[in-house]
C-alpha positions as CSV (number, residue, x, y, z in Angstrom):
1,M,23.3,-6.8,-32.3
2,A,23.4,-3.3,-30.7
3,R,20.1,-3.2,-28.3
4,Q,17.5,-0.6,-29.6
5,P,17.6,2.4,-27.2
6,R,14.2,2.6,-24.4
7,L,11.5,4.4,-25.6
8,I,11.4,7.4,-23.5
9,L,8.9,9.7,-23.9
10,P,8.9,13.2,-21.9
11,K,5.9,14.1,-19.7
12,Q,4.3,10.8,-20.3
13,P,3.8,7.9,-18.4
14,H,6.0,5.2,-18.0
15,H,5.5,2.0,-16.1
16,I,9.0,0.8,-15.1
17,L,10.0,-2.5,-13.5
18,Q,13.1,-3.5,-11.8
19,R,14.4,-7.1,-11.1
20,A,16.7,-8.7,-8.7
21,N,19.4,-10.9,-10.5
22,D,18.2,-14.1,-10.0
23,P,17.9,-15.7,-7.1
24,Q,18.9,-12.3,-5.0
25,L,16.3,-10.4,-2.9
26,I,16.1,-7.0,-2.8
27,F,14.3,-6.4,0.4
28,R,15.5,-8.2,3.2
29,D,13.6,-6.4,6.1
30,D,11.1,-3.6,6.9
31,A,14.5,-1.3,7.1
32,D,15.6,-1.9,3.1
33,Y,12.2,-1.0,1.9
34,R,12.3,2.3,3.9
35,Q,15.7,3.1,3.0
36,F,15.0,2.9,-0.6
37,L,11.6,4.6,-0.8
38,I,14.1,7.6,0.8
39,W,16.6,7.7,-2.2
40,L,13.4,7.0,-4.3
41,K,11.7,10.2,-3.3
42,E,15.2,12.4,-3.4
43,A,16.1,10.9,-6.7
44,A,12.8,11.6,-8.2
45,R,12.5,15.2,-6.7
46,F,16.1,15.7,-8.0
47,Y,15.4,15.0,-11.1
48,K,12.2,16.1,-11.4
49,V,10.3,12.7,-11.9
50,A,7.1,12.6,-10.5
51,I,5.7,9.3,-9.0
52,H,2.4,8.5,-9.4
53,A,2.4,4.6,-8.1
54,Y,4.7,2.1,-6.5
55,A,5.0,-1.7,-5.2
56,L,8.1,-2.7,-3.4
57,L,8.4,-6.8,-3.6
58,P,11.1,-9.0,-1.9
59,T,12.5,-10.0,-5.6
60,H,11.3,-6.5,-7.6
61,L,9.4,-3.4,-7.8
62,H,7.4,-1.3,-10.3
63,L,7.2,2.4,-10.3
64,L,4.5,4.7,-12.6
65,A,6.5,7.8,-13.1
66,T,6.4,11.0,-15.3
67,P,9.7,12.1,-16.8
68,P,10.7,15.6,-17.4
69,D,12.9,14.9,-20.3
70,E,14.6,11.7,-21.9
71,D,17.3,11.2,-19.3
72,S,15.8,11.6,-16.1
73,L,14.2,8.3,-15.6
74,A,17.5,6.3,-16.0
75,A,19.5,9.1,-14.2
76,M,16.9,8.5,-11.1
77,M,17.4,4.7,-11.4
78,Q,20.9,5.0,-11.6
79,K,20.9,7.2,-8.6
80,I,19.1,5.0,-6.8
81,G,21.1,1.9,-7.8
82,R,24.3,3.5,-6.6
83,L,23.3,4.3,-3.1
84,Y,20.9,1.4,-2.1
85,V,23.0,-1.1,-3.9
86,P,26.3,-0.4,-1.7
87,W,24.3,0.1,1.5
88,Y,22.7,-3.0,1.1
89,N,26.1,-4.9,0.0
90,A,27.5,-3.5,3.5
91,K,24.6,-4.3,5.5
92,Y,24.7,-8.1,4.2
93,T,28.1,-8.5,3.9
94,R,28.0,-8.9,0.3
95,A,29.6,-8.0,-3.0
96,G,28.7,-7.1,-6.5
97,G,25.3,-6.2,-8.3
98,L,21.9,-6.2,-7.3
99,F,19.9,-5.8,-9.9
100,E,19.0,-7.7,-13.2
101,G,20.7,-5.7,-16.2
102,R,18.9,-2.0,-16.6
103,F,15.3,-1.4,-15.4
104,R,12.4,-2.4,-18.4
105,T,9.9,0.3,-19.2
106,A,6.7,1.0,-21.1
107,V,5.3,4.5,-22.1
108,V,1.6,4.5,-21.0
109,D,-1.2,5.5,-22.8
110,T,-3.0,8.4,-20.7
111,D,-6.2,8.3,-21.6
112,R,-7.0,4.4,-21.7
113,H,-5.0,2.8,-19.6
114,F,-3.1,5.1,-16.5
115,L,-5.4,4.1,-14.1
116,M,-5.5,0.7,-15.1
117,C,-1.7,0.4,-14.8
118,S,-1.7,2.1,-11.2
119,R,-4.1,-0.7,-10.0
120,F,-2.0,-3.2,-11.7
121,I,1.0,-2.3,-9.6
122,E,-0.8,-1.5,-6.2
123,L,-2.5,-5.1,-6.7
124,A,1.0,-6.7,-7.2
125,P,1.5,-7.8,-3.6
126,T,-2.4,-9.0,-3.0
127,R,-1.2,-11.1,-6.4
128,E,1.7,-12.6,-5.1
129,G,1.1,-13.6,-1.9
130,Q,2.8,-10.6,-0.1
131,T,-0.4,-9.5,1.6
132,P,-4.5,-10.6,1.5
133,A,-5.2,-6.8,1.0
134,P,-3.7,-4.1,-0.6
135,E,-4.5,-1.7,2.5
136,D,-2.4,-4.0,4.2
137,Y,0.8,-4.2,2.7
138,A,2.9,-1.1,4.1
139,W,5.1,-1.1,0.8
140,S,2.7,0.2,-1.9
141,S,1.1,3.7,-2.7
142,Y,-2.4,2.2,-2.5
143,P,-2.7,3.0,1.4
144,H,-2.1,6.9,0.0
145,H,-4.4,6.6,-3.1
146,A,-7.2,4.9,-0.4
147,G,-6.3,8.0,1.7
148,L,-5.3,6.1,4.9
149,R,-2.3,7.8,4.6
150,P,-0.2,10.4,3.2
151,D,2.8,9.4,1.4
152,P,5.8,11.6,0.4
153,V,6.9,9.6,-2.6
154,I,3.5,10.4,-4.6
155,T,2.5,13.1,-6.9
156,D,-0.9,12.5,-7.4
157,H,-1.5,12.2,-11.6
158,A,-4.4,14.6,-13.0
159,L,-6.3,11.2,-13.7
160,F,-6.4,10.9,-10.1
161,W,-7.6,14.0,-9.3
162,A,-10.4,14.1,-11.8
163,L,-11.9,10.9,-10.0
164,G,-13.7,13.7,-7.8
165,N,-13.6,17.1,-6.5
166,T,-12.8,16.5,-2.7
167,P,-9.9,14.0,-1.7
168,F,-12.6,12.1,-0.2
169,Q,-14.8,11.3,-3.5
170,R,-11.2,10.7,-4.9
171,E,-10.0,8.1,-2.8
172,A,-13.2,6.1,-2.5
173,A,-13.6,6.1,-6.3
174,Y,-10.1,4.5,-6.7
175,T,-10.7,2.4,-3.9
176,E,-13.8,1.2,-6.1
177,L,-11.8,0.4,-9.3
178,V,-9.4,-1.6,-7.2
179,Q,-11.8,-4.0,-5.3
180,Q,-13.0,-4.2,-9.1
181,G,-10.0,-6.0,-10.0
182,I,-8.5,-6.2,-13.1
183,A,-9.2,-9.0,-15.8
184,S,-6.6,-11.5,-16.8
185,D,-6.3,-10.5,-20.3
186,E,-5.7,-6.8,-19.0
187,L,-2.9,-8.3,-16.9
188,A,-1.5,-10.0,-19.5
189,L,-1.6,-6.9,-21.3
190,I,0.3,-4.9,-19.1
191,A,3.0,-7.3,-18.1
192,A,3.8,-8.3,-21.6
193,S,4.3,-4.1,-22.3
194,V,6.8,-4.0,-20.0
195,R,8.5,-7.1,-20.2
196,K,9.2,-6.3,-23.9
197,G,9.8,-2.8,-23.3
198,Q,6.3,-2.0,-25.4
199,P,3.7,1.0,-25.1
200,L,0.8,-0.2,-22.8
201,G,-2.0,1.4,-25.4
202,T,-4.4,1.6,-28.5
203,D,-3.3,0.7,-32.0
204,A,-3.9,4.3,-32.5
205,F,-1.5,5.6,-29.5
206,K,1.2,3.4,-31.0
207,R,0.5,5.0,-34.1
208,A,1.2,8.2,-33.0
209,L,4.3,7.2,-31.5
210,E,5.4,5.7,-34.4
211,Q,4.9,9.1,-35.9
212,Q,6.3,11.2,-33.4
213,T,9.4,8.9,-32.8
214,Q,10.0,7.7,-36.1
215,R,10.6,4.4,-35.0
216,R,8.2,0.9,-35.7
217,I,6.3,0.1,-32.7
218,L,3.2,-2.1,-33.9
219,P,4.3,-5.2,-35.9
220,A,5.1,-5.6,-39.4
221,K,2.1,-6.9,-41.7
222,R,3.2,-10.3,-42.7
223,G,3.1,-11.8,-46.5
224,R,3.8,-10.3,-49.6
225,P,2.1,-7.0,-50.4
226,A,-0.9,-7.4,-52.7
227,R,-0.2,-7.7,-56.5
228,K,-2.0,-4.7,-58.7
229,A,-4.3,-5.9,-61.2
230,G,-3.1,-5.1,-64.6
231,P,-5.3,-3.4,-67.0
232,V,-8.7,-5.1,-68.1
233,V,-8.2,-6.3,-72.0
234,A,-11.6,-6.5,-73.9
235,S,-12.4,-9.7,-75.6
């Protein structure tokens, strides 16, 4: 059975997950992370994809990005792969693929889940034991959003700007959100959505997507439809 095409919506944020071929590493030293970010920035600008958040980890990476059209996310990821994989293979004297098949992605409900997904991504290094605090991790966008250093990869989303009238207010508000953490059920929801390629949002958001895209998103109702009652016959 053919795989269903990814659900990609222009001008809508998407959570992207790309994993390494097990048990490969994508990044082995600081130079690997730096080089990947150089090509991520170049590819995102070339295809006009706005990167709102990211976290690079040894075996996988997360992005939160808004594409201008249906094809630009795949084109951006393919361009990065064509540049990074041969460079990585030459550096470590290896051959073959580095990434686990095609990347996974989930459309994100901007109103309800964008900032939650951004925090999920930037807290990934802490959850996975790479750093005790997100501000200490060099390979995520959290230091940018916390006001510790500007990141040329990042295009801030309007919802981040809405957190305050000044950079200090926005950074303080976002830092407070991150310090609150994410509930376990929210963590599970975000992880499952990107793993399954399902939109991250409310049922109302998903119903609107079904109407817009003409494809099933919400699970079908189980069981037979209720039988209609017959006419009442007077005795």
